[in-house]
VEXDREN-2710 file (C-alpha; in Angstrom, 1 decimal):
% VEXDREN-2710
k/r/px/py/pz
1/MET/24.6/36.8/63.0
2/LEU/24.5/33.1/62.6
3/LEU/20.7/33.1/62.3
4/GLY/20.9/35.6/59.5
5/LEU/23.4/33.5/57.6
6/ILE/21.2/30.4/58.0
7/THR/18.2/32.4/56.7
8/LEU/20.1/33.7/53.7
9/LEU/21.3/30.2/52.9
10/GLN/17.7/28.9/53.0
11/ASP/16.5/31.7/50.7
12/THR/19.3/30.9/48.2
13/LEU/18.6/27.2/48.2
14/LYS/14.9/27.9/47.7
15/SER/15.6/30.2/44.8
16/ALA/17.8/27.7/43.1
17/SER/15.2/25.0/43.6
18/ASP/12.5/27.1/42.1
19/THR/14.8/28.0/39.1
20/LEU/15.6/24.3/38.6
21/SER/11.9/23.3/38.7
22/GLN/11.0/26.0/36.1
23/GLY/13.8/24.7/33.8
24/ILE/12.6/21.1/34.2
25/ASN/9.0/22.1/33.5
26/ALA/10.0/24.1/30.5
27/ALA/12.0/21.2/29.1
28/ALA/9.1/18.8/29.7
29/ALA/6.5/21.0/28.1
30/PRO/5.6/19.8/24.6
31/GLN/7.2/21.9/21.8
32/PRO/5.0/23.2/19.0
33/GLN/5.1/21.1/15.9
34/ILE/4.3/22.0/12.3
35/HIS/2.8/19.4/10.0
36/LEU/3.8/19.5/6.3
37/ILE/0.2/19.9/5.1
38/ASP/-0.5/22.7/7.5
39/MET/2.7/24.4/6.5
40/LEU/1.9/24.2/2.8
41/MET/-1.6/25.5/3.4
42/LYS/0.0/28.6/4.9
43/GLY/1.9/29.4/1.7
44/GLY/-1.0/31.4/0.3
45/VAL/-2.7/31.4/-3.1
46/LEU/0.5/31.0/-5.1
47/MET/0.7/27.5/-3.8
48/ILE/-2.0/26.6/-6.2
49/PRO/0.0/27.2/-9.4
50/LEU/3.0/25.6/-7.8
51/GLY/0.9/22.5/-7.1
52/ILE/-0.3/22.5/-10.7
53/LEU/3.3/22.8/-12.0
54/SER/4.3/19.8/-9.8
55/LEU/1.5/17.7/-11.2
56/VAL/2.3/18.6/-14.8
57/ALA/6.0/17.8/-14.2
58/VAL/5.2/14.4/-12.8
59/TYR/2.9/13.6/-15.7
60/VAL/5.3/14.7/-18.3
61/PHE/8.2/12.8/-16.7
62/VAL/6.3/9.5/-16.4
63/GLU/4.8/9.8/-19.9
64/ARG/8.1/10.6/-21.6
65/TYR/10.0/8.0/-19.6
66/ILE/7.6/5.2/-20.7
67/THR/7.8/6.4/-24.3
68/ILE/11.6/6.6/-24.3
69/ALA/12.0/3.3/-22.6
70/LYS/9.8/1.6/-25.3
71/ALA/11.9/3.3/-28.0
72/GLY/15.1/1.9/-26.6
73/LYS/13.8/-1.7/-26.6
74/LEU/15.0/-3.9/-29.5
75/GLU/15.4/-7.6/-29.8
76/ASP/19.0/-8.7/-29.7
77/ASN/18.5/-10.9/-32.8
78/PHE/16.9/-8.1/-34.9
79/MET/20.0/-7.0/-36.8
80/PRO/21.4/-10.5/-37.3
81/MET/18.0/-11.5/-38.8
82/ILE/18.1/-8.4/-41.1
83/ARG/21.7/-9.4/-42.1
84/ASP/20.6/-12.9/-42.9
85/GLN/17.6/-11.8/-45.0
86/ILE/19.6/-9.2/-47.0
87/THR/22.7/-11.3/-47.6
88/THR/20.5/-14.1/-48.9
89/GLY/18.8/-11.7/-51.2
90/ASN/15.4/-11.8/-49.4
91/ILE/14.8/-8.1/-49.4
92/GLN/11.0/-8.5/-49.0
93/GLY/11.5/-10.7/-46.0
94/ALA/13.9/-8.0/-44.4
95/LYS/11.3/-5.3/-45.2
96/SER/8.5/-7.3/-43.6
97/LEU/10.6/-8.0/-40.5
98/ALA/11.4/-4.3/-40.0
99/LYS/7.8/-3.3/-40.6
100/ASN/6.5/-5.7/-38.0
101/THR/9.0/-4.6/-35.4
102/SER/8.1/-1.6/-33.3
103/GLY/10.6/1.2/-32.3
104/PRO/12.5/4.0/-34.0
105/ILE/15.4/1.7/-34.9
106/ALA/13.2/-0.7/-36.8
107/ARG/11.5/2.2/-38.7
108/MET/14.9/3.7/-39.6
109/ILE/16.1/0.3/-40.9
110/GLU/12.8/-0.1/-42.8
111/LYS/13.5/3.1/-44.6
112/GLY/17.0/2.0/-45.5
113/ILE/15.6/-1.3/-46.9
114/GLN/13.2/0.6/-49.1
115/ARG/16.1/2.5/-50.6
116/ILE/18.1/-0.6/-51.4
117/GLY/19.4/-0.3/-55.0
118/LYS/20.1/3.4/-54.7
119/PRO/23.5/5.0/-53.9
120/ILE/24.8/4.5/-50.3
121/ASP/24.7/8.3/-49.7
122/ASN/21.0/8.4/-50.6
123/ILE/20.3/5.5/-48.3
124/GLU/22.2/7.1/-45.4
125/LYS/20.4/10.4/-46.0
126/SER/17.0/8.8/-45.9
127/MET/17.8/6.9/-42.7
128/GLU/19.2/10.1/-41.2
129/ASN/16.0/12.0/-41.9
130/VAL/13.9/9.2/-40.3
131/GLY/16.2/9.2/-37.3
132/LYS/15.7/13.0/-36.8
133/LEU/12.0/12.5/-36.9
134/GLU/12.2/9.8/-34.3
135/ILE/14.4/11.9/-32.0
136/TYR/11.9/14.7/-32.3
137/ARG/9.1/12.3/-31.2
138/MET/11.1/11.3/-28.2
139/GLU/11.9/14.9/-27.2
140/LYS/8.2/15.9/-27.7
141/ASN/6.9/17.8/-24.6
142/LEU/10.3/17.4/-22.9
143/VAL/10.7/21.2/-23.0
144/ILE/7.8/21.5/-20.5
145/LEU/10.1/20.1/-17.8
146/SER/12.7/22.7/-18.7
147/ILE/10.1/25.5/-18.5
148/ILE/8.9/24.2/-15.1
149/ALA/12.4/24.0/-13.8
150/GLY/12.8/27.7/-14.7
151/ILE/9.5/29.2/-13.6
152/ALA/8.7/27.3/-10.5
153/PRO/11.4/29.1/-8.4
154/MET/10.1/32.4/-9.8
155/PHE/6.6/31.7/-8.6
156/GLY/8.0/30.8/-5.2
157/PHE/10.0/34.0/-5.0
158/LEU/6.9/36.0/-6.2
159/GLY/4.9/34.5/-3.4
160/THR/7.5/35.3/-0.8
161/ILE/7.8/38.9/-2.0
162/ALA/4.0/39.3/-2.0
163/GLY/3.9/37.9/1.5
164/MET/6.6/40.2/2.7
165/ILE/4.7/43.2/1.3
166/GLN/1.6/42.1/3.1
167/THR/3.5/41.5/6.4
168/PHE/5.1/45.0/6.4
169/PHE/1.8/46.6/5.4
170/ASN/0.1/45.0/8.4
171/ILE/3.0/46.3/10.6
172/SER/2.5/49.8/9.3
173/ILE/-1.2/49.6/10.1
174/THR/-1.0/48.0/13.5
175/SER/2.5/49.3/14.6
176/ASP/3.2/45.9/15.9
177/ILE/6.9/45.4/15.3
178/THR/7.5/42.7/17.8
179/LEU/10.1/40.0/16.8
180/GLY/7.4/37.3/17.0
181/THR/5.1/39.1/14.5
182/ILE/7.9/39.8/12.0
183/ALA/9.5/36.3/12.3
184/GLY/6.1/34.6/12.0
185/GLY/5.2/36.5/8.9
186/ILE/8.6/35.9/7.2
187/TYR/8.8/32.1/7.8
188/VAL/5.2/31.6/6.5
189/LYS/6.0/33.5/3.3
190/MET/9.3/31.7/2.8
191/ILE/7.3/28.5/2.3
192/THR/6.5/29.4/-1.4
193/SER/10.2/30.0/-2.1
194/ALA/11.2/26.6/-0.7
195/THR/8.4/24.8/-2.5
196/GLY/9.2/26.5/-5.8
197/LEU/12.9/25.6/-5.5
198/ILE/12.1/22.0/-4.7
199/ILE/9.8/21.7/-7.7
200/GLY/12.4/23.4/-10.0
201/ILE/15.2/21.2/-8.8
202/VAL/13.2/18.0/-9.3
203/ALA/12.0/19.1/-12.7
204/PHE/15.6/19.9/-13.8
205/ILE/16.8/16.5/-12.6
206/GLY/13.9/14.8/-14.5
207/TYR/14.7/16.8/-17.6
208/SER/18.4/15.9/-17.5
209/PHE/17.7/12.2/-16.8
210/LEU/15.3/11.9/-19.8
211/ASN/17.9/13.6/-22.1
212/ALA/20.4/11.1/-21.0
213/GLN/18.0/8.2/-21.8
214/ILE/17.4/9.8/-25.3
215/ASP/21.1/9.9/-25.9
216/LYS/21.3/6.2/-25.2
217/VAL/18.6/5.5/-27.8
218/VAL/20.3/7.8/-30.3
219/ASN/23.5/5.8/-29.8
220/LYS/21.7/2.6/-30.5
221/MET/20.1/4.1/-33.6
222/GLU/23.5/5.3/-34.9
223/GLY/25.0/1.8/-34.3
224/ALA/22.2/0.1/-36.1
225/SER/22.5/2.5/-39.0
226/ALA/26.2/1.9/-39.3
227/GLU/25.7/-1.9/-39.1
228/PHE/23.0/-1.7/-41.8
229/ILE/25.3/0.2/-44.2
230/ASP/28.0/-2.5/-43.6
231/ILE/25.5/-5.2/-44.4
232/LEU/24.6/-3.5/-47.7
233/GLN/28.3/-3.5/-48.7
234/GLU/28.8/-7.2/-47.9
235/PRO/28.6/-9.7/-50.8
236/THR/25.4/-11.6/-51.2
237/ARG/25.5/-15.4/-50.7
END
């Protein structure tokens, strides 16, 4: 009886030891890793248009940001110098200063100087028209970012749907409905959805940011226009 108990205890300890060793070996075994490039390559053919959309979005954002940043730059002494030239009666000097200064604000002021002598309403209207043209130039191609923000997620979803159709078609042919097969097909096809959403979000953020920068330039233009009208109504020296 005692010998049987000892034998049973030895077998139990051996089984526990084997289980513990298997657990340690499983924990020590290297886990499979997925590199970003390899994962993107598995996304399928629709990753190509998504890549093109991302490159276009980056190009448009950088090009528009540089253009808008230049448009918003204006020397601090520009309007005081315009004031000095006009109040002293040197209209030609003010016109030359505005013409030799780059930027939408200077071009708008130049148009106002050219209309000096006409009614204030006509001057304001002329400057407003120039301002609208300058805003249009700043907003040029900005709609591309908005379009990319809308269609990139759609391309991603389309890739996922196409991949799911292919996965279930293969299952219907091979009758392989194991969890590993289904999960493997699904996670690979979800790559396009994730990529499309990321591109769409980044494009939307870029679009909103650039619009905010344009609003800042527009505020500067409106302030300069109002200051110019005030200068015209001041008495000459």
